[in-house]
RODREN-598125 format. One record per residue (C-alpha): residue in one letter; chain; x, y, z. Coordinates in steps of 0.02 Angstrom, whole numbers. Layout:
<pts>
+--------+--------+--------+--------+--------+
! residu ! chaine !     xx !     yy !     zz !
+--------+--------+--------+--------+--------+
!      a !      A !      X !      Y !      Z !
...
+--------+--------+--------+--------+--------+
</pts>
This chain:
<pts>
+--------+--------+--------+--------+--------+
! residu ! chaine !     xx !     yy !     zz !
+--------+--------+--------+--------+--------+
!      m !      A !   1563 !  -1803 !   -327 !
!      l !      A !   1416 !  -1756 !   -214 !
!      k !      A !   1509 !  -1604 !   -150 !
!      r !      A !   1544 !  -1549 !   -327 !
!      l !      A !   1360 !  -1564 !   -377 !
!      f !      A !   1309 !  -1467 !   -222 !
!      l !      A !   1434 !  -1329 !   -264 !
!      i !      A !   1371 !  -1317 !   -444 !
!      a !      A !   1190 !  -1311 !   -386 !
!      t !      A !   1231 !  -1178 !   -257 !
!      l !      A !   1322 !  -1069 !   -384 !
!      a !      A !   1180 !  -1090 !   -508 !
!      l !      A !   1048 !  -1038 !   -380 !
!      f !      A !   1148 !   -898 !   -299 !
!      p !      A !   1088 !   -760 !   -419 !
!      l !      A !    907 !   -812 !   -385 !
!      l !      A !    931 !   -789 !   -198 !
!      g !      A !    982 !   -608 !   -226 !
!      m !      A !    826 !   -577 !   -330 !
!      a !      A !    710 !   -597 !   -181 !
!      q !      A !    647 !   -421 !   -157 !
!      k !      A !    691 !   -341 !      7 !
!      s !      A !    544 !   -256 !     91 !
!      t !      A !    554 !    -66 !     79 !
!      p !      A !    421 !     63 !    117 !
!      e !      A !    411 !    104 !    -69 !
!      s !      A !    393 !    -78 !   -123 !
!      t !      A !    257 !   -108 !      7 !
!      v !      A !    158 !     46 !    -47 !
!      k !      A !    175 !      3 !   -233 !
!      a !      A !    125 !   -179 !   -208 !
!      f !      A !    -21 !   -133 !    -96 !
!      y !      A !    -96 !      0 !   -209 !
!      t !      A !    -70 !   -108 !   -364 !
!      w !      A !   -168 !   -248 !   -278 !
!      y !      A !   -297 !   -134 !   -197 !
!      i !      A !   -341 !    -28 !   -349 !
!      a !      A !   -362 !   -182 !   -459 !
!      y !      A !   -468 !   -271 !   -327 !
!      p !      A !   -643 !   -317 !   -392 !
!      s !      A !   -766 !   -181 !   -342 !
!      s !      A !   -896 !   -312 !   -300 !
!      d !      A !   -790 !   -379 !   -157 !
!      w !      A !   -719 !   -299 !      1 !
!      p !      A !   -529 !   -307 !     10 !
!      l !      A !   -527 !   -286 !    199 !
!      d !      A !   -596 !   -463 !    211 !
!      d !      A !   -461 !   -534 !     97 !
!      k !      A !   -318 !   -616 !    192 !
!      k !      A !   -194 !   -542 !     67 !
!      i !      A !   -217 !   -372 !    150 !
!      n !      A !   -113 !   -440 !    295 !
!      e !      A !     38 !   -441 !    179 !
!      y !      A !     31 !   -251 !    168 !
!      v !      A !    -68 !   -180 !    313 !
!      e !      A !    -16 !   -207 !    493 !
!      p !      A !   -147 !   -327 !    567 !
!      l !      A !   -200 !   -214 !    712 !
!      a !      A !   -222 !    -68 !    590 !
!      a !      A !   -326 !   -177 !    473 !
!      t !      A !   -438 !   -228 !    619 !
!      q !      A !   -459 !    -46 !    672 !
!      i !      A !   -500 !      7 !    493 !
!      r !      A !   -631 !   -132 !    479 !
!      g !      A !   -705 !    -66 !    642 !
!      l !      A !   -721 !    108 !    569 !
!      y !      A !   -841 !     41 !    439 !
!      q !      A !   -938 !    -74 !    556 !
!      c !      A !   -968 !     31 !    711 !
!      g !      A !  -1154 !     62 !    681 !
!      s !      A !  -1155 !    242 !    745 !
!      e !      A !  -1147 !    417 !    671 !
!      d !      A !   -960 !    418 !    704 !
!      c !      A !   -932 !    281 !    574 !
!      y !      A !   -816 !    308 !    429 !
!      y !      A !   -927 !    352 !    282 !
!      g !      A !   -910 !    447 !    121 !
!      h !      A !   -750 !    383 !     46 !
!      d !      A !   -629 !    238 !     42 !
!      y !      A !   -504 !    235 !    185 !
!      f !      A !   -352 !    191 !     79 !
!      t !      A !   -387 !    308 !    -68 !
!      k !      A !   -483 !    449 !     20 !
!      t !      A !   -600 !    451 !   -131 !
!      q !      A !   -767 !    376 !   -179 !
!      d !      A !   -717 !    327 !   -356 !
!      w !      A !   -560 !    308 !   -457 !
!      d !      A !   -501 !    271 !   -632 !
!      k !      A !   -422 !    100 !   -609 !
!      d !      A !   -330 !     98 !   -775 !
!      d !      A !   -260 !    275 !   -756 !
!      w !      A !   -207 !    247 !   -576 !
!      l !      A !   -121 !     82 !   -612 !
!      k !      A !    -23 !    159 !   -756 !
!      h !      A !     21 !    319 !   -664 !
!      m !      A !     83 !    287 !   -489 !
!      t !      A !    223 !    397 !   -419 !
!      i !      A !    298 !    353 !   -250 !
!      s !      A !    417 !    466 !   -154 !
!      k !      A !    574 !    418 !    -63 !
!      p !      A !    529 !    381 !    119 !
!      l !      A !    562 !    490 !    269 !
!      f !      A !    619 !    380 !    414 !
!      s !      A !    599 !    400 !    602 !
!      g !      A !    657 !    245 !    695 !
!      n !      A !    552 !     97 !    640 !
!      k !      A !    424 !    209 !    552 !
!      a !      A !    422 !    284 !    378 !
!      i !      A !    315 !    407 !    282 !
!      v !      A !    292 !    391 !     95 !
!      t !      A !    187 !    499 !    -21 !
!      i !      A !    101 !    425 !   -171 !
!      q !      A !     20 !    511 !   -319 !
!      l !      A !   -109 !    409 !   -412 !
!      g !      A !   -168 !    461 !   -584 !
!      s !      A !    -94 !    553 !   -731 !
!      r !      A !    -66 !    738 !   -729 !
!      y !      A !   -164 !    747 !   -890 !
!      a !      A !   -319 !    661 !   -822 !
!      l !      A !   -474 !    748 !   -890 !
!      q !      A !   -588 !    708 !   -745 !
!      e !      A !   -579 !    825 !   -595 !
!      g !      A !   -512 !    733 !   -444 !
!      a !      A !   -434 !    601 !   -555 !
!      r !      A !   -263 !    633 !   -478 !
!      n !      A !   -246 !    585 !   -297 !
!      h !      A !   -107 !    624 !   -173 !
!      l !      A !    -92 !    518 !    -16 !
!      i !      A !     24 !    510 !    134 !
!      v !      A !     57 !    330 !    188 !
!      i !      A !    129 !    290 !    359 !
!      l !      A !    220 !    125 !    379 !
!      k !      A !    299 !     30 !    522 !
!      k !      A !    436 !   -101 !    516 !
!      v !      A !    365 !   -265 !    581 !
!      g !      A !    503 !   -395 !    586 !
!      e !      A !    584 !   -385 !    415 !
!      k !      A !    431 !   -310 !    328 !
!      w !      A !    368 !   -134 !    308 !
!      m !      A !    181 !   -129 !    339 !
!      i !      A !     53 !      9 !    315 !
!      t !      A !    -21 !     77 !    477 !
!      d !      A !   -114 !    232 !    417 !
!      v !      A !   -159 !    334 !    263 !
!      a !      A !   -201 !    518 !    254 !
!      g !      A !   -257 !    624 !    108 !
!      a !      A !   -129 !    757 !     65 !
!      n !      A !   -265 !    890 !     79 !
!      d !      A !   -341 !    826 !    243 !
!      r !      A !   -254 !    956 !    353 !
!      q !      A !   -303 !   1101 !    239 !
!      q !      A !   -485 !   1045 !    238 !
!      q !      A !   -491 !   1039 !    430 !
!      k !      A !   -436 !   1221 !    448 !
+--------+--------+--------+--------+--------+
</pts>
């Protein structure tokens, strides 16, 4: 009788086990930017422990250091993860396009476009390159670059 109940319970729960989302570069980027963009502007997400679910801990520590170095070499002017000063939270959350990843060993590169193509405000659309690393079974963000960063440096 006990074996039969166990078998029924196992068969009933089996579909739920398959629903646990496997970590992919795309799912990590989507979950991170959904959380990050909606984060209250009065708080600093780099101090929230939830960032450790998406950003590799050493990278998060280094990014915090960029803002807290106290010298002229500090990271000023725009947000590290969005490469902008401002954004339209509602537009970006509704219009998020993530590419298929390019893989190289335990690393992946994903591009993300934030904002609608019909946004009226200049700079409302944002293109980013997100670099991820496989840490255990999870894909974690290690770096973010603006798609136009290389052109601006030339």
